[in-house]
N, C-alpha and C positions, 0 to 999 in steps of 0.2 A: 506494499498499499503505500505509494508515494507522499499522500498527505500526514502522516504520521510519524513524526520523524523518531520518536523513539525505532521502529524498524525500521525503517532507514540509516542510524548509528549502526544498529547491530549486523544489521545488510554490509554497510560500508566495512565495522571491527571486519568480520569475517570473513572480507573479500582480503583488505587490508592483510592480514594473515596469512591468507592462501595464495596468495603474489610469493611470499618468500618463501612457503615452499612450493609453491611450483618452480621456482628457479632452479634447486636441486634434483639431480639424477633420481628418489629415489622417490616408493611407491610411497599416497600417501593419505589417510581414511578422509574425507569430511562427514560428516556427520550433520545435517539439517536436518532440523526439527520442525520448525514452521514446513516443509515440502512432506515429511511423514519419510526420509529414504535416507542410508546410508551410501556413498558414497567412496569407491577405491577409485583412484587416481594417482596418473604419473605425471608432472610434465602438465599441470593443467588439466590434462584428457580425463575425462570419462572412462574407466578400465570397464567395472562392473558396476552394477547397481543392484541396490538391493532392501526393498519394500519394508517401511516399518510399522508393523500393525498397529501396535501402540506403545506409549512411552508414558513415563515421569520421571521425573527426576525432584532430587531437594539442591536448595542452593546453587538454584541455578542460576543466580544472578553473578556468580561469584568464577564460572567456566567465563575467563577472557584472554586464555591464551592455547598458545599450541602446548598437547599435552607429547610425550613418550611412555612409551608400550615397556615395565618395569616387566610387567611378569604378565606371561603368555597361559593360556589353558593350557594342563597336563596333555597329555595323550595317550589313547592304551595300545600301549603296540601289541602286535602279535608277539608270543613267545615262536625262535626261533631253532629248531629241532639241529642237529648240525646232521645226525644220521637219517633226516631225510633226503639228504640229495641236494643240488647245486642253484633248484630253484624253489625262490620261494616264493609267495606274493608280496609285492611289494606296500607303502602305506598305502589309501588313499580315501579319496572322500569320506568314506564311510567308516572309518576311523576317528572320527574327529567329531569330539563333545556338540550335543545338543543345546547346555544349559551349561554356561561358564561364567569366567567373570574375569577383567582383566585390570592390574592396577596401573599406576599410570605415575608420572615424577609431572609436573608435582604433583598434587597427591590427586587425585580423585579413583571411582572405582565406578566400570563399568559390571553392571547385568545382562548376559544375553540371555533370554527365552528361545524356549519352541514353545508355540501356539498350536501349537497341533494336534486333534484330535486323536483320542487311542486309550497313550497309558491316562487315567487317571491317576494313579500314585506322580508320575512323575509329573501330574499338572499341580498339585496339592504341595507335593516337595517346592517345586519351583518360588510358590508364591507361598508358600514358610518363609523361607531365607529370604526373599523378597519385603515380606511382612518383622521377621524377626532384627536383618536390620535397621529397618526405619526403626524399630522402636527403640533398638538402644544409641541411634542418634538421636532420637525425641528423651533420651535415658540422660544423654550427655548432657542435650542443651538445657534442662532443666536442672540439673545438679550441677554445670558449673555459669548457666546464665549467656551464657554465650554463645551463639549459635553459628559462629567465622569458627571455634573448635574445630567441627566439624566436616569433616573434608566432601567438596563435591563428591555426588554419586549422582549416576541415570540408571534407569531397565529400558529395557528395552526389549519387546516383541517382535519375533520375524518368527517365520517358514522352518521345518526343521531343515530342508538341504541351506535356507541357507546359512543361517543361523551354524552348519558345517562349515560351509562355504566362508567364512567370515572365519571362524575359525581357524581352516588353512590356511587362511593369510595372513592372517598379522603375526608380526615378528619380535624382537624383543628391541625393541629402539625405535619400532616403527612409529611416525606420529601422527596423532589426532585431532582434528579442529574442530570445535561442534557449534555450528552454527545457534544458537537459541530461540525460543519464542517466547514473543515478548509480552503473548496473550498470557490472561491465568491459567 
């Protein structure tokens, strides 16, 4: 909305940060919350698009800079049996997790969930983790009285395949940029 000065200021901030990332030959992730999309980009060119089905955030106003992945999701690797011969199946997209947490520097936590119907236990576990984390953040805020002591966090819900694709793509040190939604 070109008539909304706050939205224009946020779009300008995100564009300025993206120009810095696009000047380097490294792949980066641009999370566009107003457009509900995760873009994997290289040199400013969109390489892959992941639709966000739902998102929620805490301390959204603190998301001001590019973040670097400090810790990526663990991968359940198949056990290799040396006696089985030389042919082993390589790791693939199906080995990637569908629910995972990414930790960043400066402090930021992104929880990625899969929303595909199927396993109700998985859905309950995902939601339980998100609510537990929110309770911890809320408790810390009440205890200290300072909301800035809790790092910002973002919960993203995507499809099963897209969660695995994102887990496959993310590497340690990869930059992430978030365009905030300025609507409540």
